[in-house]
VEXDO-627654 format. One record per residue (C-alpha): residue number from 1; residue in one letter; z, x, y. Coordinates in nm, 4 decimals. Layout:
N
NUM, A, Z, X, Y
...
END
This chain:
350
1, X, 1.2061, -0.4931, -3.6996
2, X, 1.5565, -0.5839, -3.5984
3, X, 1.6832, -0.9208, -3.4824
4, X, 1.8977, -0.7556, -3.2147
5, X, 1.7741, -0.7505, -2.8576
6, X, 1.8777, -0.5137, -2.5801
7, X, 1.9133, -0.5083, -2.2009
8, X, 1.8047, -0.1924, -2.0245
9, X, 1.8828, -0.0641, -1.6766
10, X, 1.6885, 0.2118, -1.5050
11, X, 1.9016, 0.4095, -1.2532
12, X, 1.7721, 0.6435, -0.9836
13, X, 1.8998, 0.8216, -0.6688
14, X, 2.1046, 0.7003, -0.3815
15, X, 1.9381, 0.5795, -0.0618
16, X, 2.0879, 0.7313, 0.2452
17, X, 2.3963, 0.8599, 0.0691
18, X, 2.3018, 1.2105, -0.0423
19, X, 2.6610, 1.3330, -0.0805
20, X, 2.7573, 1.0738, -0.3366
21, X, 2.7399, 1.1624, -0.7057
22, X, 2.6685, 0.9604, -1.0145
23, X, 2.4620, 0.9292, -1.3268
24, X, 2.0922, 0.8480, -1.3441
25, X, 1.8490, 0.7556, -1.6285
26, X, 1.8466, 0.4671, -1.8670
27, X, 2.1385, 0.2606, -1.9943
28, X, 2.1201, 0.0222, -2.2963
29, X, 2.3429, -0.2706, -2.4011
30, X, 2.3000, -0.5290, -2.6710
31, X, 2.2261, -0.8734, -2.5176
32, X, 2.4964, -1.0305, -2.7373
33, X, 2.7654, -0.8022, -2.5964
34, X, 2.9152, -0.4590, -2.6481
35, X, 2.9326, -0.1387, -2.4469
36, X, 2.6629, 0.0280, -2.2436
37, X, 2.5018, 0.3431, -2.3899
38, X, 2.3510, 0.6112, -2.1681
39, X, 2.0357, 0.6605, -2.3690
40, X, 1.8253, 0.8722, -2.1274
41, X, 2.0201, 1.1173, -1.9093
42, X, 1.9405, 1.3515, -1.6232
43, X, 1.6159, 1.1891, -1.5078
44, X, 1.5969, 0.9516, -1.2189
45, X, 1.4441, 0.6278, -1.3651
46, X, 1.2628, 0.3876, -1.1381
47, X, 1.1193, 0.1562, -1.3928
48, X, 1.2176, 0.0525, -1.7486
49, X, 0.9997, -0.1773, -1.9586
50, X, 1.0529, -0.3280, -2.3072
51, X, 0.7183, -0.3923, -2.4767
52, X, 0.7170, -0.7703, -2.5267
53, X, 0.4954, -0.7554, -2.8353
54, X, 0.6889, -0.4690, -3.0000
55, X, 1.0457, -0.4424, -2.8657
56, X, 1.1032, -0.1202, -3.0612
57, X, 0.8876, 0.0424, -2.7878
58, X, 1.0522, 0.0995, -2.4525
59, X, 0.9016, 0.2791, -2.1526
60, X, 1.0970, 0.4676, -1.8862
61, X, 0.9219, 0.5522, -1.5613
62, X, 1.1043, 0.8642, -1.4331
63, X, 1.0849, 1.1283, -1.1685
64, X, 0.8824, 1.3310, -1.4212
65, X, 0.6301, 1.0889, -1.5744
66, X, 0.6701, 0.8559, -1.8690
67, X, 0.9342, 0.8762, -2.1338
68, X, 0.9056, 0.6575, -2.4395
69, X, 1.1299, 0.5175, -2.7166
70, X, 1.0101, 0.3885, -3.0535
71, X, 1.3576, 0.3006, -3.1869
72, X, 1.4566, 0.0122, -2.9581
73, X, 1.5757, 0.2550, -2.6838
74, X, 1.8205, 0.4454, -2.8912
75, X, 1.6412, 0.7698, -2.8073
76, X, 1.3661, 0.8729, -2.5703
77, X, 1.0930, 1.1363, -2.5851
78, X, 0.8618, 1.2686, -2.3189
79, X, 0.5136, 1.1146, -2.3467
80, X, 0.1958, 1.3141, -2.3244
81, X, 0.1531, 1.2631, -1.9522
82, X, -0.1071, 1.4575, -1.7500
83, X, 0.0900, 1.5268, -1.4323
84, X, 0.4200, 1.6969, -1.3843
85, X, 0.6922, 1.5698, -1.1455
86, X, 0.5018, 1.2487, -1.0863
87, X, 0.7293, 0.9472, -1.0196
88, X, 0.6418, 0.6429, -1.2316
89, X, 0.7428, 0.3084, -1.0797
90, X, 0.5801, 0.0318, -1.2800
91, X, 0.4249, -0.0611, -1.6178
92, X, 0.1874, -0.3309, -1.7243
93, X, 0.0905, -0.4233, -2.0856
94, X, -0.2737, -0.5417, -2.1264
95, X, -0.2849, -0.9047, -2.2383
96, X, -0.5906, -0.8397, -2.4565
97, X, -0.4678, -0.5209, -2.6325
98, X, -0.0995, -0.4445, -2.6293
99, X, -0.1751, -0.0855, -2.7223
100, X, -0.3199, -0.0464, -2.3717
101, X, -0.0554, 0.0156, -2.1097
102, X, -0.0971, 0.0770, -1.7370
103, X, 0.1570, 0.2812, -1.5268
104, X, 0.1787, 0.2967, -1.1512
105, X, 0.3013, 0.6118, -0.9697
106, X, 0.4138, 0.7815, -0.6518
107, X, 0.2161, 0.9448, -0.4936
108, X, -0.0275, 0.6569, -0.5412
109, X, -0.2003, 0.6567, -0.8780
110, X, -0.2571, 0.4483, -1.1858
111, X, -0.2535, 0.5849, -1.5376
112, X, -0.3634, 0.4278, -1.8678
113, X, -0.2562, 0.4672, -2.2268
114, X, -0.4571, 0.3318, -2.5203
115, X, -0.2040, 0.4245, -2.7905
116, X, 0.0995, 0.2262, -2.6823
117, X, 0.2243, 0.4859, -2.4373
118, X, 0.2127, 0.7977, -2.6572
119, X, -0.0513, 0.9635, -2.4397
120, X, -0.1892, 0.8914, -2.0899
121, X, -0.4855, 0.9608, -1.8698
122, X, -0.5091, 0.9254, -1.4955
123, X, -0.7554, 0.6635, -1.3738
124, X, -0.9786, 0.7465, -1.0775
125, X, -0.8147, 0.7741, -0.7363
126, X, -0.7389, 0.4397, -0.5808
127, X, -0.9425, 0.5227, -0.2708
128, X, -0.7441, 0.2967, -0.0377
129, X, -0.6610, 0.3997, 0.3234
130, X, -0.3114, 0.5011, 0.4305
131, X, -0.2022, 0.2112, 0.6465
132, X, 0.1508, 0.3236, 0.7211
133, X, 0.2998, 0.6717, 0.7324
134, X, 0.6608, 0.6691, 0.6214
135, X, 0.9176, 0.9302, 0.5017
136, X, 0.8206, 0.9012, 0.1360
137, X, 0.4952, 0.8833, -0.0579
138, X, 0.3620, 0.5278, -0.1188
139, X, 0.4399, 0.3778, -0.4580
140, X, 0.2678, 0.1426, -0.7025
141, X, 0.5728, -0.0809, -0.7408
142, X, 0.4377, -0.3599, -0.9616
143, X, 0.1128, -0.4702, -1.1235
144, X, -0.0028, -0.8044, -1.2581
145, X, -0.3073, -0.9037, -1.4601
146, X, -0.5038, -1.2229, -1.4012
147, X, -0.4329, -1.4641, -1.6897
148, X, -0.7984, -1.5438, -1.7529
149, X, -0.9833, -1.2483, -1.6112
150, X, -0.8036, -0.9583, -1.7689
151, X, -1.0076, -0.6836, -1.5951
152, X, -0.8644, -0.8162, -1.2654
153, X, -0.5356, -0.6442, -1.1838
154, X, -0.3376, -0.6467, -0.8594
155, X, -0.0905, -0.3830, -0.7449
156, X, 0.1874, -0.4055, -0.4917
157, X, 0.2258, -0.0846, -0.2884
158, X, 0.5414, 0.0299, -0.1099
159, X, 0.4633, 0.0874, 0.1805
160, X, 0.0845, 0.0362, 0.1801
161, X, -0.0112, -0.3293, 0.1040
162, X, -0.1995, -0.4656, -0.2009
163, X, -0.4809, -0.3375, -0.4145
164, X, -0.7131, -0.5066, -0.6642
165, X, -0.9412, -0.3954, -0.9469
166, X, -1.1988, -0.6069, -1.1281
167, X, -1.2984, -0.3439, -1.3828
168, X, -0.9697, -0.2577, -1.5495
169, X, -0.8635, 0.0083, -1.3002
170, X, -1.1821, 0.2218, -1.2794
171, X, -1.2238, 0.1232, -0.9122
172, X, -0.9913, -0.0448, -0.6590
173, X, -1.0208, -0.2295, -0.3345
174, X, -0.7751, -0.2812, -0.0545
175, X, -0.6381, -0.6352, -0.0027
176, X, -0.4176, -0.5548, 0.2966
177, X, -0.6277, -0.6504, 0.6015
178, X, -0.4811, -1.0000, 0.6412
179, X, -0.1261, -0.8700, 0.5807
180, X, -0.1766, -0.6367, 0.8762
181, X, -0.3192, -0.9259, 1.0816
182, X, -0.0160, -1.1424, 0.9993
183, X, 0.2137, -0.8674, 1.1208
184, X, 0.0940, -0.9358, 1.4764
185, X, 0.2991, -1.2583, 1.4673
186, X, 0.6330, -1.1897, 1.6341
187, X, 0.8501, -1.3069, 1.3404
188, X, 0.6546, -1.0879, 1.0909
189, X, 0.6817, -0.7646, 1.2895
190, X, 0.9087, -0.4958, 1.1412
191, X, 0.9235, -0.1254, 1.2100
192, X, 1.2037, 0.0969, 1.0686
193, X, 1.0659, 0.4267, 0.9444
194, X, 0.7072, 0.4382, 1.0741
195, X, 0.5011, 0.4056, 1.3896
196, X, 0.3566, 0.0554, 1.3191
197, X, 0.5058, -0.2942, 1.3324
198, X, 0.2855, -0.3768, 1.0309
199, X, 0.5296, -0.1769, 0.8219
200, X, 0.7280, -0.4854, 0.7075
201, X, 0.4206, -0.6699, 0.5826
202, X, 0.2963, -0.3569, 0.4032
203, X, 0.6294, -0.2970, 0.2381
204, X, 0.5301, -0.4601, -0.0913
205, X, 0.7788, -0.4638, -0.3774
206, X, 0.6568, -0.6976, -0.6425
207, X, 0.3654, -0.9199, -0.7387
208, X, 0.3118, -1.1902, -1.0001
209, X, 0.0885, -1.4809, -1.0999
210, X, 0.2078, -1.8180, -1.2284
211, X, -0.0068, -1.9110, -1.5302
212, X, -0.0075, -2.2722, -1.4074
213, X, -0.2018, -2.1544, -1.0996
214, X, -0.3902, -1.8513, -1.2268
215, X, -0.5724, -1.7858, -0.9066
216, X, -0.2624, -1.7784, -0.6950
217, X, -0.1176, -1.4258, -0.6454
218, X, 0.2377, -1.4237, -0.5287
219, X, 0.3694, -1.1164, -0.3370
220, X, 0.7257, -1.0091, -0.2504
221, X, 0.7468, -0.8077, 0.0668
222, X, 1.0128, -0.7147, 0.3195
223, X, 0.9279, -1.0231, 0.5202
224, X, 0.9443, -1.2730, 0.2389
225, X, 0.7033, -1.4171, -0.0259
226, X, 0.3357, -1.4584, 0.0492
227, X, 0.0598, -1.6252, -0.1598
228, X, -0.3144, -1.5587, -0.1874
229, X, -0.5596, -1.8049, -0.3438
230, X, -0.8745, -1.6033, -0.2617
231, X, -0.8197, -1.2683, -0.4443
232, X, -0.6190, -1.1103, -0.1653
233, X, -0.8582, -1.1828, 0.1252
234, X, -0.5987, -1.3993, 0.3014
235, X, -0.2241, -1.4550, 0.2581
236, X, 0.0017, -1.7545, 0.3362
237, X, 0.3667, -1.7368, 0.4145
238, X, 0.5637, -1.9290, 0.1519
239, X, 0.8343, -1.9880, 0.4137
240, X, 1.1349, -1.8990, 0.2035
241, X, 1.3644, -1.9594, 0.5026
242, X, 1.3487, -2.3315, 0.4176
243, X, 1.5479, -2.2563, 0.1023
244, X, 1.7318, -1.9328, 0.1402
245, X, 1.9342, -1.7653, 0.4199
246, X, 1.8058, -1.4232, 0.2981
247, X, 1.4335, -1.3601, 0.2664
248, X, 1.3894, -0.9851, 0.1943
249, X, 1.1742, -0.9999, -0.1206
250, X, 1.2473, -0.7317, -0.3723
251, X, 1.1297, -0.8859, -0.6981
252, X, 0.9341, -1.1875, -0.8147
253, X, 0.8565, -1.2706, -1.1770
254, X, 0.6896, -1.5556, -1.3699
255, X, 0.8840, -1.6958, -1.6640
256, X, 0.7330, -1.5864, -1.9989
257, X, 0.8123, -1.9325, -2.1442
258, X, 0.7332, -2.1865, -1.8686
259, X, 0.4037, -2.1618, -1.6792
260, X, 0.5495, -2.3172, -1.3613
261, X, 0.8745, -2.1316, -1.3412
262, X, 0.9256, -1.8306, -1.1106
263, X, 1.2218, -1.6196, -1.0144
264, X, 1.2644, -1.4257, -0.6863
265, X, 1.5271, -1.1699, -0.5845
266, X, 1.6077, -1.2242, -0.2141
267, X, 1.8467, -1.0080, -0.0135
268, X, 1.9149, -0.9148, 0.3474
269, X, 1.7392, -0.5791, 0.3558
270, X, 1.6744, -0.2645, 0.1535
271, X, 2.0332, -0.1591, 0.2131
272, X, 2.2539, -0.4657, 0.2134
273, X, 2.5536, -0.6162, 0.0454
274, X, 2.4337, -0.9717, -0.0193
275, X, 2.1537, -1.1730, -0.1829
276, X, 2.0661, -1.4192, -0.4487
277, X, 1.8179, -1.5040, -0.7160
278, X, 1.6103, -1.8226, -0.6468
279, X, 1.4141, -2.0135, -0.9004
280, X, 1.1113, -2.2380, -0.8588
281, X, 1.0046, -2.4837, -1.1291
282, X, 0.6920, -2.5973, -0.9443
283, X, 0.5001, -2.2690, -0.9224
284, X, 0.6548, -2.1709, -0.5902
285, X, 0.6370, -2.4904, -0.3875
286, X, 1.0168, -2.5309, -0.3760
287, X, 1.3032, -2.2966, -0.4519
288, X, 1.6754, -2.3268, -0.5204
289, X, 1.9607, -2.0813, -0.5732
290, X, 1.9811, -1.9959, -0.9414
291, X, 2.2586, -1.7412, -0.9814
292, X, 2.6283, -1.8114, -0.9316
293, X, 2.7507, -1.4634, -0.8457
294, X, 2.8287, -1.2529, -0.5400
295, X, 2.6495, -0.9183, -0.5305
296, X, 2.7517, -0.6287, -0.3156
297, X, 2.4174, -0.4590, -0.2971
298, X, 2.0508, -0.5478, -0.2567
299, X, 1.9194, -0.7246, -0.5671
300, X, 1.6522, -0.4875, -0.6962
301, X, 1.5416, -0.6469, -1.0196
302, X, 1.5408, -0.9660, -1.2268
303, X, 1.5213, -0.9197, -1.5997
304, X, 1.3722, -1.2075, -1.8062
305, X, 1.3935, -1.2161, -2.1881
306, X, 1.0435, -1.2468, -2.3342
307, X, 1.1510, -1.4922, -2.6084
308, X, 1.4666, -1.6632, -2.4808
309, X, 1.4269, -1.8503, -2.1523
310, X, 1.8057, -1.8902, -2.1205
311, X, 1.8593, -1.5185, -2.0716
312, X, 1.8231, -1.3962, -1.7173
313, X, 1.9752, -1.0738, -1.5731
314, X, 2.0294, -0.9409, -1.2196
315, X, 2.0543, -0.5744, -1.1075
316, X, 2.2016, -0.4994, -0.7674
317, X, 2.1585, -0.1645, -0.6004
318, X, 2.5049, -0.0208, -0.5636
319, X, 2.8025, 0.0285, -0.7928
320, X, 2.6119, -0.0305, -1.1144
321, X, 2.6301, -0.4089, -1.0573
322, X, 2.4622, -0.6148, -1.3321
323, X, 2.5108, -0.9868, -1.4034
324, X, 2.3620, -1.2043, -1.6705
325, X, 2.3392, -1.5588, -1.8022
326, X, 2.2612, -1.6564, -2.1613
327, X, 2.2726, -2.0301, -2.1064
328, X, 2.0071, -2.0853, -1.8496
329, X, 2.2243, -2.0260, -1.5429
330, X, 2.5175, -2.2540, -1.6255
331, X, 2.7527, -1.9577, -1.6566
332, X, 2.7303, -1.5888, -1.5570
333, X, 2.9008, -1.2736, -1.6859
334, X, 2.9608, -0.9491, -1.5037
335, X, 2.8417, -0.6454, -1.7048
336, X, 2.8748, -0.3407, -1.4770
337, X, 2.7451, -0.0002, -1.5809
338, X, 3.0123, 0.2448, -1.6779
339, X, 3.1595, 0.5137, -1.4531
340, X, 2.9905, 0.6329, -1.1382
341, X, 2.6233, 0.5605, -1.1269
342, X, 2.3537, 0.5885, -0.8651
343, X, 2.1308, 0.3031, -0.7640
344, X, 2.0107, 0.0351, -1.0067
345, X, 1.6320, -0.0003, -0.9725
346, X, 1.4999, -0.1888, -1.2765
347, X, 1.6070, -0.4171, -1.5622
348, X, 1.4152, -0.5151, -1.8760
349, X, 1.5154, -0.6798, -2.1988
350, X, 1.3690, -0.7693, -2.5341
END
């Protein structure tokens, strides 16, 4: 075991700029400084995840399944994954057994490993209806496990709402009915690439639970942040416009150290040149701007260190923009990826 920790960035393809060139894959940088290393090349990477209990193990969700490192991300090998050319967008480590890992995919699917990511099996089909037909297959963008009922897991789907399992992923139910109902409100209507104004409320990007309120599920969607206290039956607008001029929710994460602290990445839109990271220290009741930087792309990911609450990192979509603080937000450093890169999708550290 090494005392060194690393920051990882997952980089995938351009959105709407097919003629531009650049590198994809996984980049690694020591959190105490130094140069970026391009440790996984040639594979679009939508999600990267450092195993909090064993930081020597790092997962990369790529355009072709799961790739895995067992040497702190220095090298990656292809995992034993059952499906070829399956995009992997999210990972979740089971709180009861950190050898058990879940992975969410596009087209919609959930996979499980019981050997810390070395091999995987596909869980039964999700069985949820297609609410919104868009130009890409829906994606399992994030998953979160209930803090006290570990068989209960929620998934945020882009662009298809929310799902829930109460049996560890063997069966799933749809939790999107009220999101669709809310989309009938004029200020929550949004249609860009589909035939329904429910598109914006179904465009779910991240989901988390504050351990201080274990029955409150917090969802980041195109239209803001929404909260459910009844297992996804109904959702309440957290009204981020009271605190932030931008409300497009791309990421929301609970602090690993403080049960009441949450971080949310808020931007203008999927393709934008502004945004900020907001922090709540009261489980989402109030929010304030946390970062002190100017991004030039949509903020796609917030990276939280599993052992050091002072370390927070921001990944913005374009130009390899990454910023970080190691003193709890007092000061920030720019740490851009080298050369020409495609879009930053995911950050993780540990």
